[in-house]
Each structure stands twice: as structure tokens, then as C-alpha cells.
N, C-alpha and C positions, 0 to 999 in steps of 0.2 A: 714695690720693690723692681728698680728702673734697673735691666741689665744694658750694659753695651750698645746705651742710645744711638738709633739710628745717626746720618749725617744728616739725612734729608726726611720730609716728611713724606708718608704715604699714605694717603689714603682713597677718593673717590677711583675707581679705576685701579687700584691697587692688587698686588699678589701677593701672597706667605704660603711659600710651600716646603714643609719635612721633606730633608732628601735623603737618603739612604745611608747617609755617612752621619746622621744625626744633628745634619746643622740644618739651616732655618735660611731660603732664597728669598730676599722680599724684592721685589720692583714692583715697576711703576708708579703710578698714580698723577691724576690730574684731568689732563684730556678737557681743556673747558675755554681752549680755542688757541688759535695761533698767535705766538710771544706773551701765551701765559706761564709765569713766573713759579705755576704751578704743576706745570707739566715734568716729569721726570720720566723719560724715556730711557731707564738705567736701571741698575741695580746692586745688590749687597748682597753681603752674607754675613748671618748670625752664628757665631760660635760659642754655643750655649756653655754656662759653669761646668757642665757634666765633663765636659771634651776638654778641661783646661789642667793643669797644675796647680799644686797647692799656693803660688803664687799667683794666679788670674791670669798670666798672662803666655805661661808656655805650653802648648798646646800638647797634649797626653801623646807619648808614643804608641806605635801603634801594637806593641806588645802590651801594652794597660788593656785590652778593649778583646772581651770572649770574641771567640770567631767559629761562627756555623760551618762544619766544612759540608752538609749536607741534607736538606731538606725536599719534602714532594715539592714537583712545581704547580701542582694544584690539588684545592684541598676542596671537601663538598660536605657537607652536615650530615650525609650518612658516612660518612668517615668515622666517627666517635674517635676514634685516637690516633695522632700523626706518631712519628719519631724521628727526632732530629738528634744526626750527628753533630759533636760539638769536638774541638781539638784540647781541649783539656777534661779535668775531669773538676769542674765547679759549679758551685751550688747558685742558678742563675736563675731569675726570674725571665717567662716571654712576654710576648704580647704583638697581635697583627693590630699593626696601622694604617687603615686605609687610604689610598693615593689620595692628594687634593684636586678638587676641581674649583678653584676659584672664580669668580664672574662679580664685578660691582664690589668687589672686599667683600663678598662671606661666601665661605667656605663649604657649602650644605654637606658635603663629604666626609667631612672630618670626624672620623671613629675609630676609638682605641679599644680593641678588644681584650683583659687578660685572657691566658692560659693556663688553665690549672696544669702543675705537674701531677701527672702520675705514676712516675716512676724513673729512677736512673740506676745505670747500670755500667760502671765507667765513663764511657763518652758518651754512650745512647740515652738521651730522655726521648720519655712517651711525655705525649701531651694530649690533654683531652680538649675536643673541638664542639664547639656551640651545634645544639641540633635544631636551635629556632634558627631557620631564615630568616628572621626579621630583627636580628642579632646580626647573624654574618650572612650581612648581603652580598648581592653577588659583586665582583668588580676585582679591582687589582689591587695588592695588600704587600707592605713589605713586613718581613716577620724578625724581629727583634731579640735577641738576647740580652738581659743585662744582668753585671755582675754584681756583688754585693755593695760595692760601689756606686752603683746606679748609673754606669757607666754600660753604654750599648754596644753591641756588636755591629758590623757594618748590616745593614737590613738585606734580605734574603728576598725577588720577588716570589710573590705566591700568587695563582690566580685563585679567584673561586667562581666557578659557571653558574649562570640561571640554573635551579632547579626545575627538574622534568613536571614536577608535580609538588604543591607546597600541603606538606605535614598542620602549618599552622599557618591558618588565612590571613591575610592583609585585612581584608574587609569580612568583617560577619556578612553569612548571608540572608541576602533581604530576600522578605516576600510583601508583596503591597495587596490589602485587603479594600477592596469598595473605594479605589484614591477618584470616586467624583466631585467631592469640594474642593474646597478650597485651602481649607485648614488640617493638617495632618500632623499627628503624633510619632513617634518614634520609641518604642519600647524595647528592649534592651535585654537578655540573659546572656549566658555562660557561651550557648551553643547560637543563639541565631539572633537577628534583628526584626521586628514587625513593626509594619508601616501603618496605620489606622486613622482613619477620620473622623475628624471631630469637630463639633460644630466651630466657629470661628467666637473668638470672644475678641472682646473693645479692649 
């Protein structure tokens, strides 16, 4: 399905970033030399259907969106839970979306982390925070609330600082054993990885 196609091609050296209001900012493309017709030193904004009315033309009013009144500025994997204050008592879902960092049309920082709702009490919602540092990576995030119609709130800025220690290793511990030959096998288990010299085979 093609939604609201852009007026200009966005290809090599382009960027597309999710903004805090739920729209997508697209810019650039080209950089293939002077006077190249594919160079686009400009930008445009896509308004997704979830921010439009039933006619697909009229933007939703601000009153149609949930509002996050208060949330922690910093979240850590050791927090276990956080409490978010809403402006209305509404059955919302929540997600952290990592801010994008794009180069050469590739965004390696794209990450959406749904947060489980543990409890609700009038305007307060308690959310579960992932304890795995490989899931909740350090960086800057938007915290969004989505109502039952799928309409998002304005994103609230949240920082996830680097952990002081990693409880979940990114790479299993490596241990070398007699690595004097040219060929090495890697044997892995749940808690370690061992490098073992083996005769080279053709």
C-alpha cells in the first residue's frame, strides 16, 4: 500500500526520521555531482493515516490524542518499572522508540520497544522496563502512548544512560587454548565460548 507518495525521490544520501508528533520528516537524496537532477537539498513531511480524520484529509485535533503529563526523564534497565501520569483515564498502550540516526539512507538505530502495562489507577500507569541491556540500548528515545484507535501522544523525551555493568553480556566470554596453528574452531555453550586449534582441512 502506497500512502501519500512523496513529490520527489528519496534515495542515496536521504534521511527519514520519526518526529515527536508522530509524523515522518524525509529529506535529501542524490549528491551525485553538480547540476545532477537527482540532487534534492530539501525536505517534506508525511502525515500518516493515524493522524488524519475519517476523510483522510483533515488532521485530527489535539484533543483526539492522549497526553502524557509526566514521565521520568531517565530510564535504566535496573528500574524494573516506571510510573507515567496521563491527562485522562484511558486504556492506552505504550512504547519506547529510539531516535533515528541515518546515514546513506540506512537507519541502524531504528528500534521500537513495547512496554507492558502492569497496573492502572485513574491517571497513573505503571509500566514494565526491559532488564536486558541488549534490548533497551543506551540512547535517546521518545515515549509514546497510543489510544485504542491507534492515535499516538506527542512523544516525551527519555534518556537511557549506559549501564555501569552489563548483567547480560553482549559477547560471550572468549577463552583461547593453544592457538598456534592456522585453523581455529569456535565452540559455544550457554555461558562461554572456547577457541580450539584444529588441523586445517582442504
